[in-house]
N, CA and C of each residue as an Amber inpcrd file, in Angstrom:
protein
   492
   0.3400000  -1.5880000  -0.1510000  -0.0370000  -0.0320000  -0.0090000
   0.9250000   1.3120000   0.2270000   0.4550000   2.3890000  -0.7210000
   1.3890000   3.3140000  -1.2880000   0.8850000   4.1400000   0.0320000
   2.2660000   5.0720000   0.3960000   1.6980000   5.8900000   2.1430000
   0.9230000   7.0330000   1.1530000  -0.2370000   7.5050000   2.1370000
  -0.5450000   8.6320000   2.1550000  -0.0200000   9.6670000   1.9040000
  -0.6150000  10.7210000   1.0110000   0.5780000  11.9840000   0.9950000
  -0.8680000  13.0170000   0.6590000  -0.5450000  14.3220000   1.0020000
  -1.1840000  15.2580000   0.9850000  -1.4210000  16.0950000  -0.6590000
  -1.9720000  16.2750000  -1.3010000  -2.0700000  17.3520000  -2.5880000
  -2.9040000  18.2830000  -2.7990000  -1.8800000  19.0060000  -3.6810000
  -2.5800000  20.7880000  -3.6560000  -3.2240000  20.6400000  -4.9110000
  -4.3420000  20.5210000  -5.1550000  -5.0500000  20.9970000  -6.2180000
  -5.7610000  21.7520000  -6.8970000  -5.7170000  22.3160000  -8.4280000
  -6.0360000  23.4600000  -8.7300000  -7.9570000  22.9740000  -9.4260000
  -8.7070000  23.8510000  -9.4140000 -10.2820000  23.3620000 -10.0010000
  -9.9530000  24.4140000 -10.6240000 -11.0910000  24.1720000 -11.9580000
 -11.2420000  24.9890000 -12.6740000 -12.2750000  25.2640000 -13.4180000
 -12.7270000  26.3720000 -14.4520000 -13.6940000  27.0610000 -14.6520000
 -14.8040000  26.2980000 -14.9530000 -16.1280000  26.4080000 -14.8040000
 -16.8210000  24.9780000 -15.2810000 -16.2720000  24.7890000 -16.7750000
 -16.4380000  24.9700000 -18.2390000 -16.2400000  24.5090000 -18.6820000
 -15.0190000  23.9560000 -19.2250000 -14.2100000  24.4300000 -19.0790000
 -13.2450000  23.1950000 -18.7530000 -13.0530000  21.9680000 -18.0930000
 -13.6930000  22.2960000 -16.4330000 -13.8550000  21.2930000 -15.7070000
 -14.7200000  19.8130000 -16.5240000 -15.9190000  20.7230000 -17.0850000
 -17.0150000  19.3150000 -17.9970000 -15.8200000  18.7600000 -19.8150000
 -14.7380000  19.5870000 -20.2010000 -14.3250000  18.9320000 -21.4250000
 -13.1580000  18.1550000 -20.2490000 -13.0020000  18.1300000 -19.2680000
 -11.7190000  16.8080000 -19.0390000 -12.8550000  15.6280000 -18.3910000
 -14.1580000  16.1860000 -17.8040000 -14.6920000  15.2010000 -17.5670000
 -15.0740000  14.3790000 -19.1360000 -16.0280000  14.9850000 -19.6980000
 -16.0670000  14.6710000 -21.3300000 -14.8620000  13.5940000 -21.7760000
 -13.8770000  14.0510000 -21.3950000 -13.0300000  12.7820000 -21.7920000
 -12.7470000  11.7130000 -21.2120000 -12.7040000  12.1340000 -20.0150000
 -12.4200000  10.6230000 -18.6480000 -13.7680000  10.2510000 -19.1640000
 -14.9420000  10.7680000 -19.5380000 -16.1910000   9.6370000 -19.5690000
 -15.8020000   8.9060000 -21.0940000 -15.3440000   9.2420000 -21.9230000
 -15.2250000   8.9460000 -23.0590000 -14.4910000   7.6380000 -22.9170000
 -13.4010000   7.3390000 -22.1670000 -12.4830000   6.5410000 -21.6860000
 -13.5590000   5.5280000 -21.2430000 -14.2170000   5.7820000 -20.1550000
 -14.7090000   4.9570000 -19.2070000 -15.6910000   4.2190000 -20.0590000
 -16.7380000   5.1230000 -20.8540000 -17.6330000   4.0820000 -22.2890000
 -17.2430000   2.9900000 -22.7300000 -15.6050000   3.1390000 -22.8710000
 -15.0830000   2.6620000 -23.5850000 -14.6860000   1.4600000 -23.5710000
 -14.4310000   1.4040000 -21.6280000 -14.4010000   0.4690000 -21.0260000
 -12.9120000   0.4550000 -20.2750000 -12.4970000   1.4490000 -20.5810000
 -11.3570000   1.8090000 -19.3780000 -11.6030000   2.2880000 -18.8480000
 -11.2490000   1.6260000 -17.4710000 -11.7330000   1.5010000 -15.2340000
 -10.1660000   2.6950000 -14.9270000  -9.3960000   1.8220000 -14.9540000
  -8.3390000   2.3470000 -14.2330000  -8.5470000   2.2040000 -12.9640000
  -7.7430000   3.5990000 -12.2690000  -7.7970000   2.6760000 -10.6710000
  -7.7980000   5.2710000 -10.1650000  -8.7720000   5.3400000 -10.5490000
  -8.9410000   7.0380000 -10.7560000  -9.1100000   7.4430000  -9.2670000
  -9.0860000   8.5830000  -9.2850000  -9.1330000   9.7180000  -7.3760000
 -10.9880000   9.4820000  -7.2510000 -11.6950000   9.9300000  -8.2330000
 -12.7940000   9.6560000  -8.0280000 -13.6460000  10.8090000  -7.5560000
 -12.4120000  12.0710000  -7.6100000 -13.1280000  13.3570000  -7.7090000
 -12.8130000  13.8180000  -8.5710000 -13.2730000  15.4030000  -8.6470000
 -13.8000000  16.5320000 -10.0610000 -12.6690000  16.5610000 -10.7670000
 -12.0980000  16.7900000 -11.7340000 -11.3500000  17.6850000 -12.4180000
 -10.2770000  18.0230000 -11.9270000  -8.7440000  18.1470000 -12.1530000
  -8.1260000  18.8780000 -11.4470000  -6.3460000  19.2720000 -12.1420000
  -5.8520000  20.2830000 -11.2260000  -4.5450000  19.8410000 -11.9870000
  -4.1160000  19.5680000 -10.3690000  -2.8530000  19.0290000 -10.7460000
  -2.2130000  18.6770000  -9.4610000  -1.0680000  19.5060000  -9.3820000
  -1.5890000  20.5610000  -8.2910000   0.4230000  21.3260000  -8.1360000
   1.0920000  20.8930000  -7.1920000   0.9970000  20.8570000  -6.4970000
   2.4670000  19.2000000  -5.5810000   1.7360000  18.7860000  -4.6190000
   3.0050000  17.9050000  -3.8700000   1.9420000  16.9610000  -2.9310000
   3.3620000  17.4030000  -2.2810000   2.6690000  17.0510000  -0.7790000
   3.5970000  16.8100000   0.2350000   3.3970000  15.4960000   1.6210000
   4.5840000  15.2610000   2.3850000   4.4330000  15.1560000   3.5080000
   2.6150000  14.7600000   4.4340000   1.9140000  14.1030000   5.3190000
   0.8870000  14.2250000   5.8670000   1.3520000  15.5410000   6.9070000
   2.7780000  15.2170000   7.5300000   3.2940000  16.1850000   8.4210000
   2.7750000  17.6390000   8.3830000   2.5300000  17.5880000   6.4890000
   2.4360000  19.1800000   6.7580000   1.2120000  19.7390000   7.2100000
   0.1890000  19.0580000   7.0410000  -1.4890000  19.5740000   7.2970000
  -1.8250000  20.8380000   7.4880000  -1.4260000  21.1830000   8.9750000
  -0.9850000  22.0150000   9.1490000  -0.3860000  23.2690000   8.8510000
   0.3610000  23.3970000   8.3560000   1.1000000  24.4360000   7.0000000
   0.0130000  24.6240000   6.2010000  -0.2040000  23.6430000   5.4560000
  -0.6440000  23.9470000   4.1840000  -2.4430000  24.2440000   4.5020000
  -2.5940000  24.2370000   5.9140000  -4.2430000  24.8040000   6.0090000
  -4.0390000  26.5120000   6.5230000  -2.8890000  26.4980000   7.1120000
  -2.4630000  27.6880000   7.1710000  -2.1150000  29.0970000   5.8340000
  -1.2470000  28.3200000   5.0270000  -0.9240000  28.5030000   4.1120000
  -2.4460000  28.8600000   2.9680000  -3.1110000  27.8760000   2.4830000
  -4.0810000  27.9520000   1.7150000  -4.9300000  29.1420000   1.7110000
  -5.2400000  29.9090000   2.0760000  -6.0400000  30.9320000   2.6810000
  -5.3180000  32.1720000   2.0020000  -3.6900000  32.6200000   2.8340000
  -3.5360000  33.7140000   2.4640000  -2.4250000  33.6090000   0.8210000
  -3.2680000  32.7330000  -0.2280000  -2.3750000  32.0550000  -1.0020000
  -2.8910000  33.9520000  -2.1550000  -1.6560000  34.0630000  -2.6750000
  -1.4360000  35.6530000  -3.6940000  -1.4600000  35.0400000  -4.7420000
  -3.2610000  35.3340000  -5.6460000  -3.3880000  34.7370000  -6.8000000
  -4.6040000  34.6270000  -7.1250000  -4.9450000  35.5060000  -8.4430000
  -5.9510000  35.3550000  -9.0090000  -6.6240000  34.3860000 -10.2230000
  -8.2240000  34.3340000 -10.9120000  -7.5060000  32.7790000 -11.5310000
  -6.8170000  33.0370000 -12.2450000  -6.1950000  32.1790000 -13.0090000
  -4.8210000  32.1280000 -14.1340000  -5.6870000  31.1210000 -15.3410000
  -5.1350000  31.8970000 -16.6700000  -5.4610000  31.4400000 -17.5270000
  -5.0600000  29.9190000 -17.8160000  -5.2700000  28.8530000 -18.4660000
  -4.3380000  27.8220000 -18.5380000  -5.0850000  27.4700000 -20.2210000
  -3.7790000  26.8190000 -20.6900000  -4.0700000  26.4450000 -22.3010000
  -3.4810000  24.9930000 -22.4140000  -4.5730000  23.7170000 -22.6240000
  -4.2020000  22.5610000 -22.5040000  -3.8440000  22.3930000 -23.6960000
  -2.7800000  21.8890000 -24.5710000  -2.6090000  21.7160000 -25.7860000
  -1.6270000  20.6990000 -25.7950000  -1.6800000  19.3270000 -25.3380000
  -1.5060000  17.9160000 -25.2020000  -1.3710000  16.5870000 -24.4430000
  -1.7500000  16.0690000 -24.5710000  -1.1220000  14.3830000 -23.6580000
   0.0160000  14.0570000 -23.8620000  -0.2880000  13.3150000 -22.6490000
   1.2680000  12.3810000 -22.2770000   0.7010000  11.2840000 -21.1920000
   2.0620000  10.5790000 -20.7230000   1.9380000   9.6930000 -19.9990000
   3.2250000  10.1570000 -19.0450000   2.7600000   9.2230000 -17.8950000
   3.9560000   9.0930000 -16.5390000   3.8320000   8.4780000 -15.9130000
   4.8640000   7.8410000 -14.6790000   4.1980000   6.6060000 -14.5590000
   5.0700000   5.4440000 -14.8650000   5.6580000   5.7760000 -15.6350000
   6.3280000   4.3460000 -16.6600000   5.3170000   3.6400000 -17.0120000
   3.7420000   4.9950000 -18.0840000   3.0420000   4.6100000 -18.6830000
   1.9450000   4.4920000 -18.1880000   2.1600000   4.1370000 -16.7280000
   0.4400000   4.0710000 -15.8960000  -0.1790000   5.1440000 -15.9860000
   0.2780000   6.5810000 -15.7520000  -1.0060000   7.6000000 -15.9680000
  -0.8770000   8.4540000 -17.4400000  -2.1080000   8.3740000 -17.5860000
  -2.5160000   9.1340000 -18.4430000  -3.5740000  10.1730000 -18.4050000
  -2.5710000  11.5480000 -18.9810000  -2.7860000  12.8750000 -18.3030000
  -2.8580000  13.8180000 -19.5020000  -3.7760000  15.1160000 -19.4890000
  -3.6270000  16.0360000 -20.2200000  -3.0150000  17.0200000 -19.8370000
  -1.9390000  18.0180000 -20.8540000  -0.9090000  19.1940000 -20.0900000
  -1.4850000  20.1450000 -20.3450000  -1.5600000  21.3250000 -19.3820000
  -1.4140000  22.7320000 -19.7510000   0.3550000  23.0180000 -20.3250000
   0.3720000  23.8500000 -21.0480000   1.3910000  24.9270000 -21.3780000
   1.6870000  25.6510000 -19.8300000   3.1350000  25.7090000 -19.5490000
   3.1910000  26.3400000 -18.4320000   3.7740000  27.2750000 -18.8300000
   2.8730000  28.8690000 -17.6280000   3.4220000  30.0860000 -17.3650000
   3.5810000  30.0640000 -16.3500000   4.4050000  31.4110000 -16.9190000
   4.6270000  32.4920000 -15.5750000   3.4510000  32.4920000 -14.6100000
   2.4140000  33.2100000 -14.4680000   1.1500000  33.0440000 -13.4410000
   1.4400000  31.5690000 -12.7060000   0.8570000  30.6460000 -13.4300000
   0.5620000  29.4930000 -13.0780000   2.5640000  28.3330000 -11.6690000
   3.5380000  29.2360000 -12.7610000   4.4800000  28.6390000 -11.9230000
   4.7130000  29.7360000 -10.1440000   4.0350000  30.8100000 -10.1500000
   4.5790000  31.8750000  -9.6260000   3.4070000  31.5450000  -8.4780000
   1.7900000  30.4230000  -8.9420000   1.1220000  30.0620000  -8.1320000
   1.6850000  29.1170000  -7.4950000   2.5870000  27.8770000  -8.0100000
   3.1450000  26.5350000  -7.4590000   4.2900000  27.3510000  -6.2030000
   4.6050000  28.2030000  -6.7480000   6.1760000  28.6370000  -5.5750000
   5.8010000  28.8510000  -4.9360000   4.5870000  29.3530000  -4.5690000
   3.7980000  30.2420000  -3.6090000   3.5470000  28.6920000  -2.1760000
   3.9150000  27.4860000  -2.9880000   3.6740000  26.1740000  -1.5850000
   4.9840000  25.4830000  -2.2770000   5.7540000  25.6150000  -3.4100000
   6.4650000  24.5060000  -3.4570000   7.8790000  24.8330000  -4.3320000
   9.2130000  24.8060000  -3.8690000  10.3380000  24.8180000  -4.5430000
  11.1140000  23.6540000  -5.0470000   9.9550000  22.3530000  -5.6890000
  10.7200000  21.4640000  -5.7100000  11.3900000  22.1710000  -7.1990000
  12.6070000  21.5670000  -8.0540000  12.7890000  21.5340000  -8.6740000
  12.6100000  20.7410000 -10.4450000  11.2610000  19.9690000  -9.9870000
  10.8240000  19.2710000 -11.4820000   9.1560000  19.1600000 -11.1040000
   8.6040000  19.4410000 -12.2120000   6.7950000  19.2670000 -12.3380000
   6.2880000  19.1040000 -12.7920000   5.4930000  18.1250000 -13.6750000
   4.9360000  18.0380000 -14.8990000   3.3770000  18.5880000 -14.0710000
   2.6960000  19.9610000 -14.8350000   1.5250000  19.9410000 -14.3690000
   0.3990000  19.4670000 -15.2850000  -0.3980000  18.4440000 -14.7660000
  -1.2890000  17.3760000 -15.2320000  -2.1990000  17.2550000 -14.2940000
  -3.8120000  17.1390000 -15.4630000  -4.4450000  16.6510000 -15.2310000
  -5.2890000  15.2580000 -15.5490000  -5.0840000  13.8120000 -14.6270000
  -4.8500000  13.2420000 -14.9720000  -6.5180000  11.9410000 -15.5090000
  -6.6250000  11.5570000 -16.4080000  -7.5860000  11.3000000 -17.1100000
  -7.7460000   9.7640000 -17.0660000  -6.4850000   9.1160000 -16.7830000
  -6.7390000   6.8810000 -16.5560000  -5.1890000   7.2340000 -16.2610000
  -5.5090000   6.3400000 -15.1020000  -4.5300000   5.7060000 -14.4590000
  -4.5690000   3.9520000 -14.3450000  -4.1640000   2.9610000 -15.1210000
  -3.8430000   1.9420000 -15.3930000  -2.5920000   1.6270000 -15.8370000
  -2.6940000   0.3100000 -16.1690000  -1.7480000  -0.7900000 -16.3110000
  -0.6310000   0.2350000 -17.6040000   0.2250000   0.0330000 -18.6410000
   0.4570000   0.6150000 -19.5610000  -0.4010000   0.3190000 -20.8250000
  -0.2800000  -0.9560000 -20.6320000  -1.1020000  -1.5540000 -22.3280000
  -2.1230000  -0.3900000 -21.9400000  -3.0690000  -0.7390000 -21.0870000
  -4.0680000  -0.4060000 -21.5140000  -4.4350000   1.2150000 -21.7540000
  -3.2210000   2.2710000 -21.0700000  -3.1960000   3.5800000 -20.7830000
  -2.7440000   3.7340000 -22.4680000  -2.0150000   2.8300000 -23.1610000
  -1.4990000   3.4510000 -24.7010000  -2.0640000   3.1430000 -25.7100000
  -3.5260000   2.1330000 -25.3140000  -5.3360000   1.7470000 -25.9700000
  -5.9760000   2.9520000 -26.0660000  -6.1000000   3.4590000 -24.6120000
  -6.3480000   5.2200000 -24.1900000  -5.8470000   5.7090000 -24.7190000
  -5.1960000   6.1130000 -25.0740000  -4.5260000   7.6060000 -25.7760000
  -4.5530000   7.3280000 -27.0250000  -4.6920000   6.7240000 -27.9690000
  -5.3790000   5.9540000 -28.7930000  -6.4540000   6.7040000 -29.4150000
  -7.3410000   6.0390000 -28.6410000  -8.7820000   6.6540000 -28.2090000
  -8.8610000   8.2590000 -28.1440000  -8.6530000   8.7640000 -27.3230000
  -8.1180000   9.6160000 -27.0950000  -8.0110000  10.8540000 -27.6820000
  -6.4460000  10.5600000 -28.2640000  -6.4450000  11.3630000 -29.2760000
  -7.4770000  11.8360000 -30.8340000  -7.9980000  10.8720000 -30.8530000
  -9.7300000  11.2670000 -31.5640000 -10.3560000  12.0250000 -31.4160000
 -10.0220000  12.3400000 -29.6220000 -10.9990000  13.3800000 -29.6720000
 -10.1060000  14.6720000 -28.8220000  -8.8100000  14.8250000 -28.7480000
  -9.0930000  15.7390000 -28.5970000  -8.3470000  16.8630000 -28.9670000
  -9.0600000  18.1130000 -28.2890000  -8.4860000  19.3310000 -29.1270000
  -8.0890000  20.4830000 -28.1600000  -7.1790000  21.0860000 -28.2560000
  -6.6720000  22.1470000 -27.0460000  -7.9430000  23.0180000 -26.5710000
  -7.5160000  22.5750000 -25.2960000  -8.0490000  24.0020000 -24.7360000
  -8.0680000  24.5980000 -23.9270000  -8.5680000  26.0310000 -23.7190000
  -8.4270000  27.4450000 -22.8630000  -9.7540000  27.4250000 -22.0060000
  -8.5890000  27.6580000 -20.5010000  -9.5260000  27.7360000 -19.4780000
  -9.3110000  28.3240000 -18.5750000  -9.6020000  28.6230000 -17.1560000
  -9.1110000  29.2300000 -15.9820000  -8.7150000  27.9690000 -14.5580000
  -7.7990000  28.5620000 -14.0700000  -7.7400000  28.2500000 -12.7560000
  -8.1380000  28.8800000 -11.6100000  -9.4800000  28.5450000 -10.9450000
 -10.4300000  29.2370000 -10.2470000 -10.3380000  28.8490000  -8.7050000
  -9.8700000  28.3130000  -8.5460000  -9.3980000  27.3270000  -6.8370000
  -8.6710000  26.5750000  -6.5970000  -8.2990000  26.4060000  -5.1830000
  -7.1580000  25.2580000  -4.8240000  -7.5590000  25.0850000  -3.5780000
  -7.1650000  23.3160000  -3.6700000  -8.4480000  22.3170000  -2.8670000
  -7.2820000  21.9420000  -2.2760000  -6.9150000  21.1750000  -0.6040000
  -6.0250000  20.2410000  -0.8480000  -7.1050000  19.1170000  -0.1110000
  -5.6870000  17.5940000  -0.5750000  -6.4750000  16.9800000  -0.4610000
  -5.7710000  15.7470000   0.2660000  -6.1910000  14.4980000   0.9390000
  -5.2880000  13.2050000   1.4810000  -5.7990000  12.3010000  -0.1960000
  -4.7930000  11.8620000  -0.0110000  -4.5690000  10.6290000  -0.8070000
  -4.3110000   9.2120000  -0.7790000  -4.3590000   7.9420000  -0.4210000
  -5.6680000   7.5070000  -0.8030000  -5.8370000   6.8910000   0.6020000
  -7.1480000   6.4950000   0.7320000  -9.0240000   6.9210000  -0.0470000
  -8.5560000   8.7440000   0.5310000  -9.6850000   8.7600000  -0.9920000
  -9.5020000  10.6410000  -0.9370000 -10.1540000  11.4920000   0.7090000
  -9.7270000  12.1700000   1.3510000 -10.0670000  13.2170000   2.1440000
  -9.9320000  14.9500000   1.6100000 -11.0980000  15.0980000   1.9360000
 -11.0390000  16.5000000   1.7760000 -10.4520000  17.2710000   2.6260000
  -9.4690000  18.2110000   2.4270000  -9.3820000  19.0150000   3.8870000
  -9.6820000  20.6840000   3.8150000  -9.0560000  21.1350000   2.7850000
  -9.2840000  22.6680000   2.5650000 -10.2300000  23.0970000   0.9750000
 -10.5370000  24.2820000   0.9480000 -10.6350000  24.8280000  -0.4370000
 -10.5090000  26.5230000  -0.1110000 -10.1790000  26.4450000  -0.8510000
  -9.9130000  28.5230000  -1.0080000 -10.1760000  29.4380000  -2.7180000
 -10.9930000  30.2200000  -3.2250000 -11.5340000  30.5770000  -4.4500000
  -9.9310000  31.2330000  -4.6430000  -9.7370000  31.7610000  -6.1400000
  -8.3740000  32.7230000  -7.1190000  -9.2560000  33.2520000  -7.2160000
  -9.8530000  34.6530000  -6.1440000 -10.4370000  36.1500000  -6.5120000
 -10.3350000  36.4800000  -6.9970000 -10.8880000  37.2490000  -7.9730000
 -10.5130000  37.8810000  -9.7400000  -9.8140000  38.8940000  -8.9070000
  -9.0860000  39.7990000  -9.0980000  -8.1190000  41.5860000  -9.4430000
  -9.4950000  42.3280000  -8.8170000 -10.0240000  43.0280000  -7.4070000
 -10.4180000  43.9840000  -7.6330000  -9.9420000  45.5770000  -8.5860000
 -11.5750000  46.4070000  -8.8740000 -11.3800000  46.9740000  -9.5990000
 -11.0550000  48.0570000  -8.9550000  -9.8720000  49.2000000  -9.0010000
 -10.1440000  50.8370000  -8.0820000 -10.5560000  51.4710000  -8.8560000
């Protein structure tokens, strides 16, 4: 059994969330089941040991960011081919948001679509390639979860900049 960890997730605007959910549904309806997290579509920003929950609970409401434009331009694999994901282009606002929580030197921003054995994800990629189109949207909220099993901990919106 894998060690439990905390994950900082970013939630999308409804249009983006619906498109990501449609891609997941396409895979599910084609018979790809995998071991999904069974929570809303999200962008994984960072992970942490469970002992950092208190620090993250304090830091989350103090985040300095407004909604961030995001553009999904490609799909890919990691985890030895076990994780199929949609990936956004990296932008300075996205990096600035992440750097408020993590200074880890490597990161692949991603929205997981399927977790399964490499042969299954390879077949799922072939199907997804036919449906995938570039997608532009926004990150609008941050969520803190513990996995596995999923446990919701906290959420904060990324409020629009106030007009003066």
